[in-house]
Every structure is written in C-alpha cells, then in structure tokens.
C-alpha positions as CSV (number, residue, x, y, z in Angstrom):
1,M,40.0,-57.8,9.0
2,I,40.3,-54.3,10.5
3,R,38.6,-52.3,7.7
4,R,40.3,-48.8,6.1
5,W,37.2,-47.1,7.6
6,Y,38.0,-48.2,11.3
7,L,41.6,-46.8,11.0
8,L,40.6,-43.2,9.5
9,L,38.9,-43.3,12.9
10,V,41.1,-45.2,15.0
11,V,44.7,-43.6,14.0
12,P,43.6,-39.7,14.5
13,C,42.2,-39.9,17.8
14,I,45.2,-41.8,19.4
15,V,47.7,-39.5,17.8
16,A,45.7,-36.2,18.8
17,L,45.3,-38.1,22.5
18,T,49.1,-38.6,22.6
19,G,50.1,-35.2,21.4
20,C,48.2,-33.1,23.7
21,G,49.5,-34.8,26.9
22,L,46.5,-38.0,27.7
23,L,48.1,-40.5,26.8
24,Y,51.6,-39.4,27.7
25,T,53.3,-36.6,29.0
26,N,57.1,-36.5,29.5
27,V,58.8,-33.3,31.8
28,V,61.8,-32.3,33.0
29,Q,62.0,-28.8,35.1
30,P,65.1,-27.8,37.4
31,H,64.2,-27.3,41.3
32,S,66.1,-23.9,41.4
33,V,66.4,-21.7,38.6
34,D,68.7,-19.7,40.6
35,F,72.5,-21.0,38.9
36,D,74.9,-18.3,38.5
37,T,77.8,-19.6,41.0
38,T,76.7,-23.2,40.4
39,P,79.1,-26.4,39.6
40,I,78.3,-28.2,37.0
41,G,79.3,-31.2,38.6
42,S,81.2,-34.0,37.0
43,K,78.3,-37.0,38.3
44,Q,74.7,-37.6,38.2
45,A,72.4,-40.2,39.8
46,A,69.0,-41.0,39.7
47,L,65.6,-41.6,42.5
48,S,62.3,-42.9,41.5
49,A,58.8,-42.3,42.8
50,F,56.7,-44.3,41.5
51,T,52.3,-43.3,41.6
52,V,48.8,-45.4,40.6
53,R,45.9,-43.7,41.2
54,F,42.7,-44.9,40.3
55,P,40.0,-42.4,40.0
56,L,36.0,-44.3,42.0
57,L,33.2,-43.8,40.0
58,A,30.3,-44.1,41.7
59,P,28.4,-40.6,41.7
60,P,29.3,-39.0,45.5
61,L,33.1,-39.9,44.9
62,E,33.6,-38.9,41.8
63,R,36.2,-36.3,42.8
64,T,37.9,-39.5,44.4
65,R,41.4,-41.5,43.9
66,I,42.7,-45.0,45.4
67,S,45.8,-44.0,45.3
68,A,49.4,-46.1,45.9
69,Q,52.5,-44.6,46.1
70,W,55.8,-46.2,46.0
71,D,59.5,-44.6,46.5
72,T,62.3,-47.4,45.2
73,E,65.4,-45.9,47.2
74,E,67.3,-43.6,49.4
75,V,69.0,-40.9,49.0
76,N,71.9,-42.1,50.5
77,A,72.1,-45.0,48.7
78,V,72.2,-43.4,45.6
79,L,74.0,-41.1,45.8
80,E,77.0,-43.6,48.0
81,E,76.9,-44.8,44.8
82,A,77.6,-42.6,42.2
83,G,80.3,-41.6,44.3
84,I,78.3,-37.8,45.0
85,T,80.4,-36.2,48.3
86,K,79.3,-32.5,46.7
87,M,74.9,-32.0,45.5
88,Y,75.3,-29.3,43.5
89,Y,71.7,-29.0,41.9
90,T,68.3,-31.1,40.8
91,D,66.0,-31.9,38.3
92,I,62.6,-34.0,37.7
93,K,61.8,-35.3,34.9
94,T,57.8,-36.1,35.3
95,Q,56.6,-39.5,33.0
96,E,52.8,-39.4,33.1
97,F,50.6,-42.1,31.1
98,L,46.8,-41.8,31.2
99,L,45.5,-39.0,32.2
100,G,47.4,-39.7,35.1
101,T,47.0,-42.5,36.0
102,F,50.5,-43.6,36.3
103,R,53.7,-41.1,37.3
104,R,57.1,-42.6,37.8
105,Q,58.8,-39.1,39.2
106,T,62.5,-38.7,39.1
107,V,65.4,-36.8,40.8
108,I,68.6,-36.5,39.2
109,I,71.2,-35.1,40.7
110,Y,73.8,-33.6,40.1
111,G,77.6,-33.1,41.7
112,D,81.6,-34.4,42.0
C-alpha cells in the first residue's frame, strides 16, 4: 500500500523533472531558415539515428561517457522509397530521454 505522503512527494518531482526536460525532450528545428523561394513540396521522408550514452561514474573519469550510435537507413534508399526526386529542405527532430542517455534524431526531408 502506497502512503499518500509518498505520492505527494514523488508525483510533483516527476512532473517538475519532465517539465524542465530532464526526463524527456522533443524538439523539431529547421536546418536552414532561408525559405524565401523554397517550394513546400508534396512528399516527406524520415531518416533516424539512435545514440545511447552512459556516464562513467569513477572520479577521474566523471566526464567520460561510453556511447554507441547506429543509423536505420541510408538517405538515397529513404528518398527512393518515398518517391522524392527533388529535395527542398530538411528539419531535424531530436528526442532525448533521461538526461540524454538515449537520443533519437530524425531528419525529415521534404520534396517532390
């Protein structure tokens, strides 16, 4: 049985950590902001890369991290699958969990 005082302490902490991006962040940013003559495009494709990083907690190595990264697909294969022959612009979407321990970056490609 969980006591009420325990919930009164834990729930606000989780809400506060989530609200300031320590547990989860989700951000979409354009690669460029020069869109004066750029067409919108009717198609889009996505290419993802994943990263997992773990900090080493030994005192002399406290700033060192072990990391691994892998990609899901190549750009040309993704564009061909979506039927895109002209690429107009890209956005990058970054999702991070647990202070950046797990990161997923997705490049969103727009074109025709």
